[in-house]
N, C-alpha and C positions, 0 to 999 in steps of 0.2 A: 513850673518856676512855683515860690522863690529856692532852688536847685540851680548856687554858683557850680557850671561846668570845669569853671577853669584858673586854677588854684595859683595866685601865682609865687608860692611861697617851694624852695630852692634849697635842700641843705647845703649845709658843709663839706668839701669837697674829703674831708678828714673825721665826718663825721661819717661812715659808707654804712653803717648799718641801722636800723631801729634800735639794738640794745644800746648803744651809742649816742644815738640822739639822745635815749633817755636818759641813761645816765648823769652825762658828760653836766650837764642846767644842773640836776639832783648834788651833786659833788664838787662842781668849782666854780658855778657859777656868784658869784659876787655883788650887790648892788649897792653901790654906795647911797644909804638915806637916812635923813636924820634920825634921831630916836625917837617915836610914838607918845602922845596922850594913852596916857590905860585906864581902862573905867570898865565897874562890875557892875553890875548889873541883876537884877532880880527875876527870873522867873517864878509862872505862877504857879510850880509845885514845889518852890522852897525849894531852889538850890540856883545853880547862879551860872555866866555868862559873863567871860573874860573879854574885853576887847579896844585894837590899837585904832584910834583915832588920829588921823592926821591932817588935820584941820587948816586952812588960808582962807574961812572968813567968805567958803564962796558959798550963791546959792542952789550949787548943783552937786549933792551926793553920788557917791559911788559901793556899791558894798561888797565885798571882795570873800567868797568861802573856800576855805580849803579840802583839800581831797587830806585818803585816810589816811591816822595816824601821824596826816600834816598838823601844824600850825599856822600862824599871824606873820609868822615873820621867814617863812621859808621864802628863796630867792626871785621863788616865780612867782609868789603872791607880792613882794616887794619891789618886783620888777614892772607891776602891771599896775599896782600903788606909783611910782614914781611916773607913767608918762600920764596918765591921769591931774596930778600932783599941779604936775609942767603942764599940764592945760585947764587950768583953768575950776578944776572942781575939789570938791572934800574928799578925804577915803577913809573909811572903816572895813579894817581889819579885820575878824572875830573868830575865836575859838568854839570848836563842839566844847561841849561837856567832857572833861578828862584831855581835852588836847591844850591846854596852858598850864601853868607850872604847878597848878595845885590838881587834885581830884577834886573830882566835882562832890558832892554832899549823896544824893540818890544813886541806888542799884544801877540804876542806868544810864547808857553813858551813849554814844551818838550811833546812830547808822545814816544810810541812802536818803530814805525818804524819813527822817523831821522833822518833816515842817517845821512841826509849832511851835521848835526854839528859834527858826531865822524868823517868824512871821513877829515873834518878841522883842528880835533887834529890827526892824524894818519898825516897826510899831513904837520903838521906842525913838527913835529917830526921825520919824515922819510927818511929825508936827512943825517941826523948823524948815526941814526943808521942802521947796514946793514939786523938783523934779531928781525920782531916785531912780539907778541903774542895780541892778542887779546879775555882779560874775562871778563865774562858780568854774572848778579846775573838779576835771575827776570825779568821785562823791561830790562834790561840791556841785558840782556839772548838775546834776544827776537831782539832789537836792531843791536848787534853782529854780528847775524847766520842773518838775512836780509840782513843787511851789506855786509857781505862772499856773499851767494846769490846774488845778483846783479852785483860782479863782481866787487867793485867798488874798491878793494883794489890791483884788476891787475899792477896798473905801481909801486904801493910800496911791502916792503918785509916783506909783512906778509907769516910769516914762521904754524904756531897755529891762532886753536880759540873754545874758552869755553865756553859753557852755561852753569848756574848752576839754578837751578832752575826757566826754563822758559819754560813761557803758548806760547806755540807755537799755539795753535788757542786761537786767542783773544777773538773773543763773548762767546765759550762752558765758557774759564773761568774767565771771568768777571760774568758770572751767577754764575757758581760753585762757587764763592770767597761771592756774592752778598745773596747767600741762604740760611736754617737753623744758625747753630752756627758758621758758617763759618761768616756772615755778622755782628762780631766786627772785621772783620779784616778793611771788608771793610768801616764800619763809622772811623774810624781812618783815611781811606787814606782823604773820605767825608772832615771829617775836617778842616783838612791843607791845602786841597784846594780849597775848603771853602775861607779856610782866604787867599786864593792866590789868588783866582780873585777879592777879594774885595776892596784886595792894588793894584794887575796891573790894577785895572776899575781907578782909581784916576789918574792916568796917561793915560790911553786912553779909559774915557767912551763911546765917541760913537760906538765904537771896540764892547766892551766885556760890553751883554746886563748882568748886576747882578738881575735883575728883577727872568728872568729865576731861578734862584738859591731855590726860594720857594717849586720849583713842583725836583729836585730831591735827592731822597732817595733810589740810587743803586748808581754801578759805573757809568754801561749802562746809566744813564741819564745824567752824566755827561761829558758821551763823545758824548749824541745826545745834548748835546746845548753849552756846549765848548772845547775837545778836536775835535771832527771834525768839524763842521766849523768855527775855528780860525785857522786850521792849512789847511786846502782846501777842507776838505768833507763835505758831501752832511747830514753824519748824522754819529750812531756812527756805526749802520752796514755797511758803505761805510768804513767808517777806520777803524776796526775789519779786515774785506773780505782782504783792500788792503797789510794791514800793519803785518798780520800775519804771523810771519820766517816758521812757517809751508810749505805753499805755495811754497816759496824761499829753503826749505831743496837740492833739486834734482839740483839743478843749484852749487851746493857749491863744487869746485875744492883746498880747503884748509883741510889740515886734522885737524878734527873737532871732539871735545867730547861730548855730551850733556848731560846732569845727573840731573835728573829729577825720586828723589821719590814716588813711590805709592801709600806714605800716605801721599798727599801733600797738607792740605786743600786749597790751589788755582787751581792748576788742574786739569777740565776736560780728560775727554777719551782718548780724537785726543791729549794730550800732552803726548801720549804714543803711537806711532806709530810704531809697531812691525812688523805688512809684510813690511813696507819701509824700516825701520830699517835694514829686511836682504838682502834688494837691492844694498845701497848704499853705491858705496866704501868707500869714503871719512873722512865722517860721521861720528860713534863711537856713541852709542846709551848704558848708562849704566842706568839699571832701579834699584837702590834699593831700596825692599820693603818696608823702614824704613828711615828715616827725615826728617820728613814734611819739611817747607819752607823755604831755608836758614838755615838751621837749620846745620846737619850731624855734632853735638859734636862729642866732645871727649870724652873717658872714662874719658882722664888723662890731668884736663884744664892745663897746661903746655904743653902741644901738641898743634901742629894745627891739626884741625879740617879736617874729612875725604874729604871735598871737597878740602880740600886746598891742601893737600896730592894730591891727584886724579888729582888736574890741575898742580902741579908742573911734576906728574911724565909723563901725556901724555903729553904736554910741551918740556919739555927735553930729550924726545924722549918715554919713554917705556908706550907705549899702551896698 
């Protein structure tokens, strides 16, 4: 304990494999939600972060972090925001550096372990709210867990954490997403990452060596030549080792839920640490057999997704 061994999720019958479970909600889900209030805040190093606020003057706040090459307006972000808004929470969805509508100032952008930016967001909100919970999807899940494991939240009112479809072990997950039929996902990510590098290189030609782009065939190549070196790591191997949230779980003191589907095409076997799950008291692990990556689609499109219901149940007190 706390390994939740009997997850209640069952996918809709028409989503009969992990790829359909992953792709369908990303392409076809629509979430009706009012337009947010936008805010831009400064970072300590002279950059900025763009925030989307959904305020109802509640005392409790949920901060939601998106996945790789996502943003604050993706359907999975809006679906999660909606269930909390309907149940007495204010919601803040934020964009990582370079993921909003405007490219960020510094040559660096974002990465799986950039907890300094999450800490900037949390610090910006912590004086107003007496209770804050953190929810992260995929890369944002890794970011959330690492942040909690580093105990950067010690002086802030963080009550709960939730990480969904999270690549706990970055190196093996990077290989998984770039192999076999999963490569279509990594190719899609690489397309937008290449475009981002080319745009950033116009502003920082000396720091961003675009000639390496021709040598990139998978995500680990991109992390080898760009993500790692731009953010102070020697290569992808060091970047993955230093930032994998798997190595921070034992230090988490905040009640936290990890929800990973066993058929997630992005996640390696190391993202399902059953033995560790039985040893950690504050961290709850739930590994449904189905769900895909950031999927967990509801059979009734008018109702919240399973991941949203589980996140709300956990944050509101029903573990």
